[in-house]
Wavefront OBJ file of the C-alpha trace (Angstrom):
o trace
v -32.261 10.608 -26.066
v -32.288 7.106 -24.611
v -29.034 6.213 -26.415
v -27.107 9.062 -24.782
v -26.825 7.465 -21.302
v -25.799 4.135 -22.856
v -23.066 5.841 -24.890
v -21.849 7.738 -21.827
v -21.635 4.516 -19.829
v -19.817 2.784 -22.677
v -17.329 5.656 -22.895
v -16.858 5.624 -19.089
v -16.222 1.876 -19.148
v -13.702 2.244 -21.971
v -11.920 5.119 -20.244
v -11.857 3.210 -16.947
v -10.261 0.240 -18.739
v -7.644 2.498 -20.330
v -6.945 4.321 -17.077
v -6.527 1.043 -15.241
v -3.493 0.224 -17.379
v -1.359 0.705 -14.286
v -2.500 -2.699 -13.031
v -0.363 -5.562 -14.243
v -2.692 -8.325 -15.408
v -0.977 -11.694 -15.853
v -2.215 -14.317 -18.298
v -2.582 -16.774 -15.449
v -3.127 -16.223 -11.748
v -4.175 -13.176 -9.793
v -3.363 -9.639 -10.953
v -0.655 -7.865 -9.029
v -1.883 -5.157 -6.653
v -1.647 -1.646 -8.082
v -1.944 0.029 -4.697
v -1.592 -0.895 -1.053
v -4.930 -0.778 0.728
v -4.886 0.294 4.352
v -6.856 0.962 7.483
v -5.555 3.579 9.928
v -6.955 3.696 13.454
v -6.141 6.239 16.143
v -6.118 5.681 19.875
v -5.013 7.965 22.685
v -1.456 6.644 22.633
v -0.857 6.088 18.948
v -1.945 4.732 15.605
v -2.551 1.234 14.276
v -2.121 0.668 10.550
v -3.295 -2.462 8.725
v -1.912 -2.769 5.182
v -2.878 -5.553 2.789
v 0.068 -6.946 0.826
v -1.058 -10.282 -0.636
v 1.618 -12.370 -2.311
v 4.474 -10.242 -0.953
v 7.355 -11.663 1.075
v 8.333 -10.059 4.367
v 11.840 -9.405 3.030
v 10.408 -7.317 0.182
v 8.591 -4.797 2.395
v 10.240 -1.472 3.266
v 8.890 0.940 5.857
v 10.045 4.553 6.185
v 8.808 7.040 8.781
v 9.760 10.711 8.708
v 7.946 12.744 11.338
v 4.293 12.176 10.592
v 4.721 10.776 7.065
v 4.659 6.972 6.750
v 5.736 5.254 3.522
v 5.237 1.564 2.794
v 6.960 0.078 -0.264
v 6.831 -3.504 -1.491
v 8.442 -5.430 -4.314
v 5.893 -7.748 -5.898
v 7.057 -10.916 -7.610
v 4.941 -13.620 -9.104
v 6.286 -16.674 -10.836
v 4.153 -19.196 -12.635
v 5.465 -22.084 -14.655
v 4.152 -25.303 -16.095
v 6.313 -28.113 -17.347
v 5.611 -31.273 -19.266
v 8.482 -33.739 -19.172
v 11.677 -31.918 -20.243
v 10.140 -29.318 -22.523
v 9.056 -25.957 -21.069
v 5.584 -25.110 -22.274
v 5.099 -21.861 -20.414
v 6.959 -19.703 -17.939
v 5.652 -16.359 -16.725
v 7.252 -13.917 -14.325
v 5.820 -10.656 -13.079
v 7.770 -8.028 -11.216
v 6.744 -4.656 -9.963
v 6.655 -2.404 -6.980
v 3.889 -0.687 -5.103
v 4.159 2.164 -2.620
v 1.849 4.146 -0.414
v 2.563 7.270 1.638
v 0.211 8.930 4.061
v 0.416 11.637 6.697
v -0.740 11.234 10.282
v -2.044 14.081 12.463
v 0.958 13.843 14.827
v 4.610 12.796 14.604
v 5.511 9.190 15.341
v 7.871 8.215 18.168
v 10.343 6.011 16.294
v 11.634 4.133 19.353
v 8.290 2.440 19.979
v 7.316 1.446 16.423
v 6.522 -2.240 15.883
v 5.750 -3.987 12.603
v 4.351 -7.496 12.153
v 3.683 -9.255 8.846
v 1.475 -12.329 8.793
v -0.398 -13.963 5.935
v -0.376 -10.913 3.654
v -1.322 -8.400 6.362
v 1.173 -5.847 7.686
v 0.262 -4.497 11.131
v 2.040 -1.359 12.328
v 1.855 0.057 15.824
v 2.947 3.689 15.747
v 3.094 5.502 19.094
v 2.469 9.234 19.070
v 5.374 11.547 19.742
v 4.887 13.478 22.966
v 4.091 17.046 22.065
v 6.910 19.457 22.554
v 6.089 22.160 25.055
v 4.580 25.114 23.303
v 6.015 28.544 23.595
v 5.012 30.412 26.675
v 4.291 34.110 26.768
v 6.649 35.967 29.028
v 5.481 39.261 30.472
v 7.772 42.211 29.897
v 8.504 44.375 32.918
l 1 2 3 4 5 6 7 8 9 10 11 12 13 14 15 16 17 18 19 20 21 22 23 24 25 26 27 28 29 30 31 32 33 34 35 36 37 38 39 40 41 42 43 44 45 46 47 48 49 50 51 52 53 54 55 56 57 58 59 60 61 62 63 64 65 66 67 68 69 70 71 72 73 74 75 76 77 78 79 80 81 82 83 84 85 86 87 88 89 90 91 92 93 94 95 96 97 98 99 100 101 102 103 104 105 106 107 108 109 110 111 112 113 114 115 116 117 118 119 120 121 122 123 124 125 126 127 128 129 130 131 132 133 134 135 136 137 138 139 140 141
């Protein structure tokens, strides 16, 4: 009986390692992110989104907003090389893309959106769309 929990944990660890095959693990350096991690905060006037994109250049980030759905995409590139005199001993390049979509409770007003990227952190300010007037019941005479 005491071996059963150990076997279950071993199987879980093996399965977790197999399922994590979506992460690109380089031979040298940090692994590329497999997903964009974010914090979403709501205030009365809008939303603030903080997305971690370490090792990504500002030019490689794409932001799409459709109504209340926000999509962040990033192209991840990592280059690592070592040289000794004129002979190349090792050169490694890693390319990939990550994306994250999420839905907010209300539509976003596109005219007021601001995005700032600094030191691997993308900060989005997304103002809420003013609610359209709801239908009004009209009495019938």
